N, C-alpha and C positions, 0 to 999 in steps of 0.2 A: 430822831432815833439814828444811832450810828449804824453804818453798814457793817457787814461781817468783816470786810477788809480793814475798816477803821478800827474795829474792836481787836482784830489780830495785831495790828500795828501798835495799838495802845498796850496790849499785853506784852509785846516784845520790848517796848520802851520801858515799861515797868520792871521787867526782868533784867534787861541788859544795861540800860542807861541810868537807872535810878540813882546809883551812887555818884554819877557824874553831873546830874541835873540839880542845880542849887539856886536858891533865891538869895537876895541880900541878907536874909535873916536865917540862913542855914539851908538844910536839905528841903527840897520842894515837897509839899504834901501831894498825895495822889491826885488831888483835884487840880493841881497846877502843872502837871506833866504836860508837855507840849507834844501834840501830834504833828508829824511832818506836814508841811503845806502841800495842798493838792495842786498848786500852780506849777506851770512849766513854761519854758521858752521853746516854742515850736520853731525849729530851724531846718533849713535844707530843702524846702519844697520848690524853690525857684532859683536853683543854683546858678552861679556865675561861671562863664567860660566863653572863650572866643568862638568855640565850635558849637553849632546848633545841635549836633549829635550828643554832646555832653551836658548841655545845660539849657535852661529856659531864657537866661539873660546874658548879655555881654558884660564886660567889666564895669560898665556904668550903671548896670541894673536895668538897661533897656531891653525889652523882650526881642527875641530874634524874629518872631513871626507876626507881631502886631506893631506896626509903625508908630513910634512916639509914645509907646506905653512903657512906663518905668515902674519898677517895684522898689520900695524903700522899707526894708524890714529884715528881720533875722532869717527870713526864708532864703536870702541870697547866700547864706553860709553853705559851705560844702558838707559840713558835719557839725555836730554839737560842740560846744565849748566847755572848758573845765570850770570857767567862772561865768558870772553874770555877763551877758553879751550887750547890755544896754549901751555902754559908752562906745563900743565898736559900731553898733547900729547907728548911733547918732553921728559918729565920724563919717561913716559911709554915706549917710543922708546929706551931710554938709558937702562932702566931695561931689556927690551926685548933683546937688543944687547948683554948685559952681559950674559943673559941666553943662547942665541944661541952660543956664544963663549965658554961657559962652556960645553954645550952639544956636541959641535963639538970636543972639546979637549978630552972628554970622548968617542968619536966616537959613540954617541947615535943618532946623526943626520949627 
């Protein structure tokens, strides 16, 4: 059973977007209208900064208060992004892995 919010969203889609939603065979019947996805990218809970007062982690994702604890996720972002953040998260994780490997080789961590 759909929640009241889902029903409201469905009603808005039917009213506002119906003319724009089409299938390969023409306009979509009511049963094929898509409800927006309930998924989200949670960002910004472990922000990066060189200052402990401003963030949880340094520029490498290493926490300021717990030695050798690293975070690798969208939580490092300072704010939400306009697009899907997955590739940026992967790039940051690869950069972080290189840093950790380098620091381990130097026996700093």
